N, C-alpha and C positions, 0 to 999 in steps of 0.2 A: 450801616447808618439809618439812623433813629427817625422816625415820624413824630410827629405831636397829633395824639388824638382828645379831641375836646370831647368831654363825656360830661350829659346832663343829666342822667338817667342810670339805667339798670346793670352798663359796666363798670359801675363806679363801687357794687355790692362787691364782696371778695370774695362770694359764693361765684359768684357769674365769674369771677378775674381766672379763679383755680380752674372751671370747665371749660372758660376761651383758651384759655392763654398755657394754665396748668401753673403759674405764679400769682402771685401778687404784685399788683404796682403800686408806682410810688407816682404823687404826682404834686402839683400846685394849683390852687382856686385859679380862676381866672373868670371874665364875665362876656359873652357874645347878646352885642347888642342889636338891633333890627327885627328878629325875631322875638317868638311869642309861642308858648308852650300851651301844649293841649295834650290830650290822652286820644290812643288808638286801642284798639281789643286787636290780641292777640289770640291766635287760632295753633301753631305752630306748638304739636306737643315736645320737641326739643329744646327752645328756648321758653316755654314752660315750664318745665322738667328745672330751667336753668333758675329761672329769676323767681317762681313761685307766684308770683302774679300774670296777670289775663289782660291785667293795664295797662302798659305802656308809657313814657313821658313820651310826643313827638314833640319837636319846633316845626313852624309855620314860620316865612319869612312877609314882613310888614313893611321892614321900612322906615320903621317911626324909634328913630334914638330912644324915645323913654320906654320902649319893649328890650326889655332884656334878660338874661338865662342866663344864670349862674351854673359852675358848673368847673370840673376837672380836666387839667391839662396830663399826657400822662404820653409818656415816652414809651415808642413800642415799636417794633421791630418793621418791615416792611409785609414779613411774613406772619408777622402778630396782624398787622391792617387786614392782610387777608383774610384772616378765621374770622376776625368782627365783619367783612364784607358778608359772611358765610354765617354768621348770629343775628344780627338785621335780618329783617322779612322785607318781603317785596313792600311793604310801608313805607322804608324809608331808600335814599339814593345818597352818596358820601359825596359831600361836595369841601372843596377849601374855601377856607374864612380864613378872615382877620380878627381878631380878639380882641378888644381893650387894652390890654396889653401893651399889643403891637406883634404880637407872637404870630406865625401862622399856626390854620391846623386844618385836620379833615376832623368833618362832625358831619354825621348824618338828619337827615332835615327828610320832612313831608316829602316824599316821589310826587308828589302831586302838579 
């Protein structure tokens, strides 16, 4: 069974996909409303090596319909979802959301 993953950050990068899944993902564009994009400093050496950046985007719930985050919905396996759990640092938590298209997807948001 496949899972929907909404990515707005480094998981859209081909090098991160290769490091995390051993393959390139295909997906389609969608939007998550009620969230706002900001940045988090990354110190995990493995994540830094994969992404090549020490600042990663992170989103926070605002509840404001005018706040929008654009991203990509990828179809991944349940096992690959566990791999994403390992990739994401403790600043993130995984939640289920409904996207603008009406599709449900997993997304990583600010853990606070």
